N, C-alpha and C positions, 0 to 999 in steps of 0.2 A: 408300256414297260410289262404288263401282263401277258400280251399278244409274244413279247420277245421271249419270255421265262418260259412261257408254253412252248414254243417253237423250239426251246432248247433241251425242255425235260420230254417232249414228246417221245424222241427214238428210246429214251429210257423207259419210259411210262409203258410203251408198248411191250418192250421185251420183257421188263420185271415187274410191270404191274405195280409202280410204285404207290402211285395215287391209292389205290383199293388198300395196298398193304398198311400204308401209313394211317388210313382212317380206320383201319379194322385195330391198329394196334396202338394208336394212341388217343380216338374219341369213341370207338365203339365198346367202352367199360362203363357202363352205368355205375353210379355211386349207390348203394344201399343203403336205403330209408335211415337205417341207427348210425352209419359213419357221418350222415350230415347233421348230428346234435354238435353243440360246441365244444364237447370232452373232445371228440375226431378230431379237431382242428388244430390241436396243437403241433402236432409234427409239420403242418403246412408252414405253420406259424414259425416253426423254429428253421425252417429252409428259407422263409422268406426273410427274416432276418439275417441268415447267412448272407444272403444276395446283398443285404444293404452294407451288410459289415467288409463283404468282397470291395464293393466299388468304393466305400468311404476309405477302407485301406490301401487302395491303389493309389489314391490321391493323397493319402498321409505320405506313403514312399516316395512322393515327389520332391518333399521337402524332409523328411526325417533323416538325420546323420547319427549312422548306430556307433558313435565313438565316445568314448566316457569325456571327452573333452568338450563333444558339441552335440551332445543329444539332446539335454536339458535345453540349450540355446535353441534349438531346432524347434523344438516343441514350443516355446516361447515364441517365436518367430510366425510357427503356424496359428496358433493362437490369437495374435495380436496385430500381428501383421499382413497375411496372406488375407485376401478377400475372402470372408465366409468361413475363413478356417475355423474359426470359433465355432462355428454352427456344424461342419462335419466333423472334426474332434470330438464336437458332444454329441453327434449321433454314433458316431464310433462306439463311445463310451458306453452310453446307456444301450447300445444295440448289444453288445458285449454281456451285459447285464440280464437283459433281455431273453438272450440266446440261452443262457444256463437255466434261469428261471422255466422257459417253455420248454428245454427239452427233459427236466425233470417231471415237470407236468406231466408231460406226454410218456414219460416212461412209469411214471404211477398209474395214470391210464390205462397203459398197456399191463401192467402186473393186475391191476383188481379187476379190469375185464378178462383175465385167462389168456390172453393173446399172445403171450409167449410160450403157452403149449405146442404140444406137436398138430400140425407137421411146421410150426413156426419157430421152432427152436433156434434155427440157425440165424432166421432175421433177427432174435430178440437177442443174440450174440453179437451179429452187426451193430445192433443199436447201442449195445453196451460199449463195445469199442468206440461206436462214433462219441458216446457222452464222456469216453475217457479222453479222447482227442480235444474235445470240446473245453472241456478243463485244463488240459495241456495248453490251449490256445490263450486262456485266462492267465496262469502261470508266466508265461511267455512275454505277453504282453503288458502286464501289470509293472515290470521293470523299466519299459520304455522309455517314459517319461524320467527316469533318472533325476527325481526328487527323493525327500527324505523318506515320504512313505512308501515308494516303491524301493527304495534300497531296503529299508530295514524290513517291508512286509516279505519280500524275496528273500533278506536274510533268515526272518524266521522258516519259511517255506522250504527253503532248501535245507536248512537244519534239520527237518524232520526226515528228509530223505537219508542223511545220515546215521537215522536212529533204525532203519531197515536191518535185521538180523543178517550177518555176515558180508553183504556185498554193499552195505549204506554208505560206508564210507567211498568207496569206488564212486558208486552213484553219483553221490556228489560232486565227488572230484570231479568226473566227467562234467556233469554239468554247469559247473560252475566255472571249469576252466581253471582250476586253481585252488589254495587254499581259501580264498576270500572273495567276494563279488567285486567284478572290476571291469575295466574292457571287456576282455576274452569274454565274460559273462553275457555282456551287451551283445558282441557279435554273436553268440550262438543262440542267446535266445531270438535275435531279431531275424536270423537263418531258421529257426526252427517255426517261428510265428509267420513269415513270408513265403517261405519255400515249401518247407518239408511236410509241415501240419497241411497246410491246404491241399497239398497233392494225396495225403492219408486221408483228408475228410473226404475229398470228391471220390476217391476211388471207392469207399464204404459207403458214401451216400448212392453210389452207380448200382452196387449188388444190393444195398437196402432195399431201393425203388425196385429193380428187377424183381426180387422175389415179392415185394408187396403185388407187382403186376401178372406174376404167376398164379400166387396163392390166394389172391385177392384180399379184401378188406376182411379183418377177424370179426365175427358176430358180437353180440352183446353176451356178459355173462350168462 
């Protein structure tokens, strides 16, 4: 298999020097000694938890039904009848909590060590946007089980949107899909949680990682 792969890639390697370029761009980047400390690992831990969330989330979408009539029953079916469904749902639930905790600790570390300063200010902006998307994941995913806790918790959260000056009521109406939380809200939150927010998060992560590779890991305070 390795010989076949080498035979396929050899013409491209001879013309574009792919092997050396990949090695230089991906592996010839030594990690500074200060970045090997535990407090510098929370960005990577956040990314690892995101991968877990993506894998478990894909599994959950195979059984979840985003409708007012069947949302709760589909979650109940996943938890009690799907083999290891309870485990995968628990990993997804606790992974959501850990992702928020890790990204907050990561941002605090960046702030305390002054890593947001020039020339990394645009990377800080990308990180703040990543934090906002992460919180949006938590908001949209909280409603999907469609139990009492999810309903009333989401009611409080969307009511806070209505308190925004000038455009608050409009924002609340667009997010909720009406005057009260119901079927349209589940559909909108599910679409955001599964389609739009992952695209935004992946795009921002690509920008975030690319700037880290270009600028390097910031030094200690």
